[in-house]
KESESE-641504 format. One record per residue (C-alpha): x, y, z; residue number from 1. Coordinates in steps of 0.001 Angstrom, whole numbers, plus 500000, padded with zeros to 6 digits. Layout:
<pts>
PT;x;y;z;k
PT;X;Y;Z;NUM $
...
</pts>
This chain:
<pts>
PT;x;y;z;k
PT;662979;006112;300719;1 $
PT;662263;008312;297705;2 $
PT;663034;006815;294311;3 $
PT;664290;008618;291241;4 $
PT;660893;008128;289592;5 $
PT;659164;009708;292615;6 $
PT;661459;012702;292442;7 $
PT;661057;012965;288668;8 $
PT;657253;013007;288919;9 $
PT;657374;015547;291735;10 $
PT;659528;017938;289699;11 $
PT;657363;017601;286584;12 $
PT;654231;018255;288623;13 $
PT;655874;021271;290257;14 $
PT;656690;022702;286824;15 $
PT;653081;022381;285671;16 $
PT;651781;023845;288932;17 $
PT;653973;026959;288981;18 $
PT;653005;027493;285317;19 $
PT;649340;027566;286307;20 $
PT;649991;029894;289257;21 $
PT;652659;032168;287767;22 $
PT;650281;035098;287380;23 $
PT;649431;035026;291082;24 $
PT;653136;035080;291880;25 $
PT;653763;037849;289338;26 $
PT;651132;040003;291022;27 $
PT;653188;040019;294226;28 $
PT;655894;042118;292566;29 $
PT;655867;045460;294369;30 $
PT;657863;047441;291819;31 $
PT;655362;049032;289406;32 $
PT;657648;049073;286352;33 $
PT;656886;046320;283790;34 $
PT;659444;043575;284320;35 $
PT;660237;039941;283593;36 $
PT;658078;038997;286583;37 $
PT;659138;036453;289165;38 $
PT;656458;033824;288619;39 $
PT;656937;033800;284864;40 $
PT;660716;033525;285146;41 $
PT;660563;030714;287716;42 $
PT;657952;028886;285643;43 $
PT;659998;029094;282447;44 $
PT;663135;028037;284327;45 $
PT;661776;024820;285822;46 $
PT;659641;024268;282727;47 $
PT;662872;023911;280749;48 $
PT;663459;020579;282532;49 $
PT;660106;018914;281865;50 $
PT;660871;017365;278493;51 $
PT;664181;015886;279638;52 $
PT;662680;014598;282870;53 $
PT;659834;012918;280988;54 $
PT;662396;010956;278974;55 $
PT;663863;009326;282090;56 $
PT;662782;005713;282673;57 $
PT;663293;004336;286173;58 $
PT;666124;006728;287049;59 $
PT;668017;006998;290304;60 $
PT;667558;010144;292399;61 $
PT;671067;011133;291340;62 $
PT;670130;010876;287646;63 $
PT;666869;012774;288119;64 $
PT;668446;015607;290057;65 $
PT;671381;015851;287649;66 $
PT;669149;016083;284567;67 $
PT;666928;018645;286258;68 $
PT;669862;020736;287466;69 $
PT;671445;020870;284003;70 $
PT;668179;021822;282299;71 $
PT;667305;024471;284894;72 $
PT;670758;026014;284681;73 $
PT;670483;026422;280920;74 $
PT;666862;027545;281072;75 $
PT;667336;030022;283931;76 $
PT;665690;033418;283340;77 $
PT;665885;036460;285560;78 $
PT;667403;036575;289021;79 $
PT;664645;034460;290561;80 $
PT;665075;031793;287884;81 $
PT;668840;031698;288332;82 $
PT;668478;031335;292113;83 $
PT;665970;028506;291583;84 $
PT;668366;026777;289198;85 $
PT;671180;027079;291734;86 $
PT;669004;025563;294447;87 $
PT;668420;022547;292232;88 $
PT;672057;022414;291199;89 $
PT;673119;022187;294826;90 $
PT;670324;019685;295345;91 $
PT;671951;017553;292627;92 $
PT;675337;017770;294321;93 $
PT;673797;016553;297587;94 $
PT;672193;013540;295871;95 $
PT;675207;012598;293755;96 $
PT;675700;008850;293595;97 $
PT;672420;008094;295397;98 $
PT;669992;005487;294101;99 $
PT;667272;006537;296538;100 $
PT;667039;009411;298990;101 $
PT;666584;009185;302742;102 $
PT;665516;012005;305014;103 $
PT;669129;012854;305741;104 $
PT;669963;012829;302035;105 $
PT;667161;015294;301276;106 $
PT;668167;017573;304139;107 $
PT;671802;017590;303009;108 $
PT;670715;018253;299413;109 $
PT;668599;021232;300459;110 $
PT;671499;022659;302471;111 $
PT;673809;022243;299458;112 $
PT;671297;024026;297254;113 $
PT;670987;026992;299593;114 $
PT;674774;027286;299897;115 $
PT;675097;027374;296102;116 $
PT;672436;030078;295785;117 $
PT;673895;032309;298515;118 $
PT;677376;031975;297015;119 $
PT;676178;033246;293636;120 $
PT;674463;036371;294974;121 $
PT;676910;039196;295619;122 $
PT;674777;040938;298245;123 $
PT;672113;038524;299555;124 $
PT;668969;040263;300784;125 $
PT;667080;038675;303650;126 $
PT;663325;038489;303316;127 $
PT;663554;036990;299829;128 $
PT;663558;033497;298305;129 $
PT;667028;033034;299797;130 $
PT;665718;033391;303345;131 $
PT;662730;031137;302681;132 $
PT;664960;028416;301221;133 $
PT;667609;028742;303935;134 $
PT;665221;028420;306853;135 $
PT;663494;025501;305100;136 $
PT;666842;023705;304734;137 $
PT;667774;024402;308359;138 $
PT;664456;022925;309500;139 $
PT;664985;019883;307279;140 $
PT;668410;019252;308783;141 $
PT;667061;019604;312336;142 $
PT;664194;017140;311705;143 $
PT;666583;014710;309977;144 $
PT;668437;014458;313271;145 $
PT;665328;012773;314748;146 $
PT;663977;010825;311788;147 $
PT;665304;009517;308494;148 $
PT;661846;009470;306930;149 $
PT;662235;011579;303743;150 $
PT;658552;012545;303656;151 $
PT;658649;013834;307229;152 $
PT;661804;015808;306474;153 $
PT;660410;017290;303270;154 $
PT;657083;018065;304953;155 $
PT;658891;019944;307741;156 $
PT;660922;021913;305176;157 $
PT;657811;022975;303242;158 $
PT;655976;023939;306436;159 $
PT;658935;026072;307504;160 $
PT;659115;027668;304059;161 $
PT;655459;028713;304333;162 $
PT;656014;030058;307837;163 $
PT;659077;032055;306767;164 $
PT;657253;033369;303709;165 $
PT;654623;034951;305952;166 $
PT;657411;036704;307874;167 $
PT;659068;038256;304815;168 $
PT;657080;041517;305130;169 $
PT;658666;042022;308548;170 $
PT;662115;041603;307009;171 $
PT;661582;043904;304008;172 $
PT;659694;047155;304694;173 $
PT;658773;047526;301029;174 $
PT;656808;044266;301238;175 $
PT;655070;045330;304420;176 $
PT;654051;048669;302935;177 $
PT;652625;046941;299868;178 $
PT;650883;044317;301988;179 $
PT;652413;041332;300163;180 $
PT;654872;038512;300764;181 $
PT;658036;038036;298710;182 $
PT;657260;036836;295177;183 $
PT;660358;034634;294873;184 $
PT;659650;033045;298247;185 $
PT;656073;032383;297154;186 $
PT;657316;030721;293979;187 $
PT;659612;028519;296058;188 $
PT;656677;027462;298263;189 $
PT;654504;026666;295249;190 $
PT;657208;024495;293671;191 $
PT;658328;022624;296763;192 $
PT;654800;022372;298121;193 $
PT;653697;020641;294928;194 $
PT;656712;018339;295043;195 $
PT;655672;017317;298577;196 $
PT;652103;016616;297465;197 $
PT;653307;014194;294794;198 $
PT;655895;012583;297063;199 $
PT;653070;011933;299533;200 $
PT;651270;009943;296832;201 $
PT;649289;012589;294960;202 $
PT;648700;012445;291225;203 $
PT;651013;014331;288899;204 $
PT;649491;017646;287810;205 $
PT;648522;018069;284174;206 $
PT;649732;020918;281976;207 $
PT;647235;023628;281140;208 $
PT;646213;023133;277532;209 $
PT;645714;026877;277117;210 $
PT;649144;027750;278416;211 $
PT;651126;029627;275854;212 $
PT;654426;028223;274743;213 $
PT;657513;029988;275975;214 $
PT;658399;032832;273644;215 $
PT;661313;032110;271390;216 $
PT;664165;034533;271583;217 $
PT;664982;036022;268203;218 $
PT;668593;035870;267253;219 $
PT;669054;038592;264638;220 $
PT;668578;042264;265268;221 $
PT;667984;043248;261659;222 $
PT;665890;040265;260610;223 $
PT;662757;042090;261766;224 $
PT;663587;045339;259991;225 $
PT;661566;046194;256918;226 $
PT;664529;047293;254850;227 $
PT;663376;050933;254777;228 $
PT;666847;052319;255350;229 $
PT;667018;056095;254936;230 $
PT;670805;056382;255123;231 $
PT;672691;053633;253320;232 $
PT;676232;053706;254657;233 $
PT;677305;052910;258212;234 $
PT;680489;054955;258546;235 $
PT;682979;054636;261390;236 $
PT;686415;056091;261918;237 $
PT;688783;057444;264550;238 $
PT;690313;060909;264328;239 $
PT;693825;061309;265694;240 $
PT;693389;064866;266996;241 $
PT;695587;067696;265769;242 $
PT;697057;069795;268555;243 $
PT;694899;072753;267559;244 $
PT;691794;070691;266724;245 $
PT;688469;072373;267382;246 $
PT;685935;071062;269884;247 $
PT;684492;067676;268863;248 $
PT;681024;069152;269382;249 $
PT;681459;070945;266058;250 $
PT;682198;067677;264263;251 $
PT;679142;066132;265837;252 $
PT;676990;069045;264617;253 $
PT;678272;068647;261044;254 $
PT;677586;064906;261061;255 $
PT;674078;065495;262410;256 $
PT;673363;067513;259261;257 $
PT;674296;064669;256920;258 $
PT;672807;061572;258572;259 $
PT;671516;059927;261729;260 $
PT;672602;057530;264509;261 $
PT;675471;059906;265192;262 $
PT;677783;058921;268023;263 $
PT;680873;061035;268728;264 $
PT;683077;060314;271737;265 $
PT;686408;062003;272363;266 $
PT;689240;062271;274809;267 $
PT;692499;064225;274763;268 $
PT;693959;062291;271820;269 $
PT;691199;060809;269647;270 $
PT;687626;061262;268453;271 $
PT;685639;058066;267840;272 $
PT;682901;058535;265235;273 $
PT;679855;056561;264088;274 $
PT;677253;057880;261618;275 $
PT;674694;056616;259103;276 $
PT;674874;058713;255933;277 $
PT;674384;058638;252185;278 $
PT;677678;060458;251668;279 $
PT;680455;058743;253654;280 $
PT;683088;060756;251803;281 $
PT;681647;063973;253221;282 $
PT;681772;062491;256715;283 $
PT;685427;061565;256262;284 $
PT;686213;065051;254916;285 $
PT;684566;066555;257971;286 $
PT;686667;064345;260222;287 $
PT;689891;065287;258411;288 $
PT;689457;068871;259546;289 $
PT;690113;067662;263084;290 $
PT;693066;065365;262397;291 $
PT;694339;062261;260633;292 $
PT;691925;059341;260229;293 $
PT;692424;055712;261189;294 $
PT;690305;052551;261673;295 $
PT;688007;053475;258777;296 $
PT;684985;051231;258142;297 $
PT;682177;051872;255652;298 $
PT;679431;049285;255147;299 $
PT;676383;049256;252866;300 $
PT;673525;048633;255304;301 $
PT;671069;047685;252560;302 $
PT;673348;044839;251487;303 $
PT;673879;043939;255134;304 $
PT;670152;043886;255725;305 $
PT;669475;041528;252810;306 $
PT;672225;039151;253908;307 $
PT;671183;039214;257551;308 $
PT;667518;038589;256776;309 $
PT;668537;035533;254766;310 $
PT;670782;034356;257590;311 $
PT;668030;034967;260151;312 $
PT;665562;032911;258143;313 $
PT;668025;030037;257985;314 $
PT;668671;030296;261715;315 $
PT;664937;030389;262431;316 $
PT;664575;027076;260628;317 $
PT;667171;025558;262959;318 $
PT;665820;027566;265953;319 $
PT;669365;027989;267218;320 $
PT;672666;029694;266645;321 $
PT;675318;027783;264743;322 $
PT;678417;027277;266928;323 $
PT;681689;028492;265414;324 $
PT;685311;028021;266363;325 $
PT;686997;030922;268153;326 $
PT;689359;032617;265685;327 $
PT;689487;036384;266238;328 $
PT;690738;037825;269558;329 $
PT;687560;039597;270713;330 $
PT;683831;039311;270137;331 $
PT;680657;040719;271662;332 $
PT;677183;039562;272653;333 $
PT;674578;042099;273761;334 $
PT;671015;041792;274990;335 $
PT;668635;044376;273567;336 $
PT;665112;044850;272259;337 $
PT;663945;047054;269390;338 $
PT;665259;046894;265839;339 $
PT;666853;050335;266023;340 $
PT;668670;049628;269284;341 $
PT;669771;046217;268104;342 $
PT;671035;047574;264795;343 $
PT;672996;050251;266657;344 $
PT;674763;047584;268711;345 $
PT;675600;045681;265544;346 $
PT;676971;048883;264008;347 $
PT;679190;049309;267060;348 $
PT;680686;045852;266548;349 $
PT;678447;043461;268473;350 $
PT;678559;040065;266767;351 $
PT;675313;038638;268119;352 $
PT;672373;040469;269666;353 $
PT;669990;038408;271790;354 $
PT;666502;039841;271804;355 $
PT;665505;040584;275375;356 $
PT;665400;043074;278184;357 $
PT;662674;044273;280485;358 $
PT;659706;041817;280425;359 $
PT;661733;039498;278148;360 $
PT;664577;038008;280154;361 $
PT;666542;035621;277917;362 $
PT;667707;032334;279388;363 $
PT;671253;031320;280182;364 $
PT;671077;028975;277189;365 $
PT;670018;031805;274855;366 $
PT;673072;033799;275901;367 $
PT;675347;030752;275811;368 $
PT;674278;029902;272247;369 $
PT;675033;033465;271158;370 $
PT;678480;033206;272783;371 $
PT;679254;029966;270966;372 $
PT;678111;031548;267686;373 $
PT;680676;034317;268160;374 $
PT;683973;033472;266486;375 $
PT;686164;034945;269195;376 $
PT;688593;033662;271794;377 $
PT;687268;036189;274311;378 $
PT;683614;037234;274279;379 $
PT;682371;040276;276166;380 $
PT;678692;040023;277161;381 $
PT;676594;043134;277755;382 $
PT;673365;042174;279614;383 $
PT;672098;045792;279665;384 $
PT;669576;044932;282390;385 $
PT;670150;044113;286057;386 $
PT;667752;041152;285891;387 $
PT;669797;039492;283127;388 $
PT;673281;039736;284655;389 $
PT;672979;036558;286761;390 $
PT;671779;034490;283797;391 $
PT;674700;035793;281744;392 $
PT;677152;034947;284518;393 $
PT;675926;031347;284574;394 $
PT;676803;031097;280876;395 $
PT;680435;031867;281749;396 $
PT;680769;028479;283451;397 $
PT;679287;026619;280492;398 $
PT;681117;028328;277640;399 $
PT;683996;026767;275729;400 $
PT;685886;030060;275516;401 $
PT;686741;032975;277799;402 $
PT;683688;035083;278603;403 $
PT;683572;038398;280438;404 $
PT;680195;039689;281602;405 $
PT;680244;043452;281896;406 $
PT;677863;044742;284559;407 $
PT;675836;046957;282215;408 $
PT;672340;047571;283558;409 $
PT;670961;049786;280791;410 $
PT;671158;050261;277031;411 $
PT;673059;053590;277356;412 $
PT;675656;051844;279511;413 $
PT;676039;049098;276918;414 $
PT;676508;051605;274095;415 $
PT;679094;053566;276081;416 $
PT;680985;050361;276912;417 $
PT;681170;049395;273233;418 $
PT;682480;052832;272273;419 $
PT;685278;052450;274819;420 $
PT;686555;049187;273320;421 $
PT;690056;049321;271829;422 $
PT;690983;046363;269582;423 $
PT;694684;047026;270192;424 $
PT;694395;046948;273990;425 $
PT;694745;043932;276278;426 $
PT;691790;042037;277701;427 $
PT;692319;043534;281153;428 $
PT;692657;047093;279860;429 $
PT;689473;046732;277794;430 $
PT;687586;045242;280714;431 $
PT;688559;048191;282901;432 $
PT;687953;050844;280228;433 $
PT;684570;049482;279176;434 $
PT;683422;049113;282778;435 $
PT;684518;052646;283622;436 $
PT;682818;054058;280526;437 $
PT;679557;052331;281417;438 $
PT;679729;053664;284950;439 $
PT;680091;057282;283837;440 $
PT;676828;057345;281876;441 $
PT;673702;058827;283419;442 $
PT;670864;056520;282311;443 $
PT;667195;057406;282278;444 $
PT;664072;055539;281200;445 $
PT;660517;056708;280678;446 $
PT;657983;053904;280975;447 $
PT;654516;053229;282386;448 $
PT;653145;051721;285592;449 $
PT;652119;048121;285059;450 $
PT;650037;048039;288238;451 $
PT;648628;050197;291001;452 $
PT;651242;050635;293683;453 $
PT;652257;052626;296723;454 $
PT;655987;052656;296147;455 $
PT;658809;054746;297572;456 $
PT;656457;057520;298649;457 $
PT;654546;057597;295356;458 $
PT;650896;056656;295044;459 $
PT;650965;055170;291560;460 $
PT;648084;054206;289317;461 $
PT;648375;051693;286494;462 $
PT;649168;053425;283208;463 $
PT;650794;056518;284707;464 $
PT;654145;057607;283306;465 $
PT;657172;056641;285389;466 $
PT;660565;058302;285135;467 $
PT;663547;056190;286170;468 $
PT;666945;057740;286885;469 $
PT;669845;055289;287068;470 $
PT;667459;052475;287906;471 $
PT;665512;054292;290620;472 $
PT;662059;055793;290437;473 $
PT;662494;059561;290140;474 $
PT;658931;060795;289725;475 $
PT;655460;060046;288364;476 $
PT;654030;062159;285552;477 $
PT;650955;062318;283352;478 $
PT;652451;064182;280373;479 $
PT;655055;062234;278370;480 $
PT;656903;065199;276863;481 $
PT;657078;066948;280204;482 $
PT;658494;063773;281748;483 $
PT;661278;063677;279133;484 $
PT;662307;067259;279907;485 $
PT;662159;066881;283707;486 $
PT;664148;063644;283709;487 $
PT;666805;064885;281293;488 $
PT;667278;068100;283268;489 $
PT;667602;066099;286484;490 $
PT;670323;063915;284943;491 $
PT;672530;066801;283757;492 $
PT;675839;067419;285492;493 $
PT;678226;070363;285243;494 $
PT;680457;068518;282769;495 $
PT;677633;067024;280653;496 $
PT;678130;067475;276890;497 $
PT;675980;064902;275100;498 $
PT;672364;063840;275374;499 $
PT;671037;060878;273424;500 $
PT;667293;060335;273232;501 $
PT;666260;056846;272064;502 $
PT;662539;056573;271421;503 $
PT;660520;053391;271460;504 $
PT;657873;051580;269451;505 $
PT;654995;053399;271151;506 $
PT;656308;056876;270292;507 $
PT;655718;058384;266842;508 $
PT;658443;060177;264903;509 $
PT;656514;063417;265358;510 $
PT;656252;062982;269127;511 $
PT;659961;062220;269373;512 $
PT;660938;065244;267276;513 $
PT;658723;067435;269446;514 $
PT;660331;066151;272655;515 $
PT;663792;066670;271170;516 $
PT;662961;070236;270157;517 $
PT;661688;070940;273666;518 $
PT;665065;069865;275077;519 $
PT;666930;071997;272561;520 $
PT;664830;075047;273359;521 $
PT;665039;074780;277140;522 $
PT;668505;073358;277790;523 $
PT;671905;074914;277223;524 $
PT;672870;075445;273576;525 $
PT;676273;073917;274339;526 $
PT;674662;070494;274775;527 $
PT;674618;068203;271737;528 $
PT;671314;066319;271527;529 $
PT;670891;063254;269309;530 $
PT;667626;061489;268501;531 $
PT;667573;057777;267619;532 $
PT;664606;055593;266681;533 $
PT;665254;052555;268884;534 $
PT;661918;050842;268362;535 $
PT;662192;049296;271832;536 $
PT;659132;047973;273692;537 $
PT;658197;048934;277283;538 $
PT;660240;052143;277374;539 $
PT;658833;055236;275661;540 $
PT;662292;056759;275899;541 $
PT;665766;055756;277000;542 $
PT;667992;058726;277751;543 $
PT;671739;058893;278187;544 $
PT;673665;061911;279416;545 $
PT;677449;062034;279127;546 $
</pts>
């Protein structure tokens, strides 16, 4: 029989081992774009349980698995981390009430874990960690029919996991072409293989003294800003269109001449406006030429910045959000990186911005804390990255208020969703409108190749410029400005009116202005092009076309 202490030691050792091997697992990622990386996410997920497991003294297997499951769920990062947490959560369900675990108990627990993971994934893909875990659990159950020895059962499961891992390239052509096995499946084998080694009597692995601590997720978007605010007043209003109102493009052009961060969205009845300017009265006068104004909001961003820096410093001391009671009807949490992008979300009404995105997947707990720090009865969460959606969805089950995770997979989608929000509308109507608005945006990203790769017909070298269109690799380029033009042109549709170019931390103001001028000179003069300093890492540019 396996005791709770045996299981505890095995899990702790597995956490230390995947931490030491995470880079090897990361290197199996076939997609060349910089990302959160599978090994890192799985390591940080199970690593979140170490401290709590170390505090257990002579626990039962039920207590050990329950503590681990809770910690992994809250610490889950990225899709691979969430799947790992669900495997352990199901594992906990299978061992509920058990003092020690037999072979049958372990087999049942593994089956429970796999069922929980498959249930959470909308479209399970075979040839991934899911397949490796499933076939391991099936083998464990088959062996448990012949023996109740937990070590024999666990050994059979690990052996099957390794065997299935080697077959993953035959299940996923992209793996076969790259000549690698599935990264998530490899992480699973590392973790469960190390657990087996300890359960067989091996010593518990030691943590690497040189291992860097997990990065802390910053909670305030403006806390990092230097206060160098060119335009003081964040001005927002809605124009109730006159019947003979001119095209909203003209209003946008006027606002562009008096400030920055201009966002103008219209339909048949209203024009929704956002602008940073030193003369808010002029912006309102411009809007009045198109119709009556409503929902006016003018805020001094310099005062906001001072107050938010102070608040951020206080929060940094506590290293957590402060929970608040839900009072207002609606609130918002968004995930974003880059002071300019984060500040834009705050301007659009987001209550709490969690720093994260590509290469920096926040944990379920990070998102949950931001939700609880939002004083709203219903909180909309905008993940803005496909590898963060699952972690956000896990927070729904843990929150003490209603949470709706919108399926935004890019920053442009998140911005469009926020602009579609109507405070007077019902929850359902807002959910539908925001989702539809996000889906209509053409999203593009310009980034760099993190590794050499032969992907989707492209022979890619590390450092080359990659153009992504709606999440898919469009082309490889060597000239950054040329890549911006080619990608933007490719994203245009017959009814496109607005282009927003958000430039990142690795692009100078001069480079961004030059790229913007190139678009203006080569594309139709009817298109309104806005340039925003997002300050985001990883992406040279994020482009939205509406």
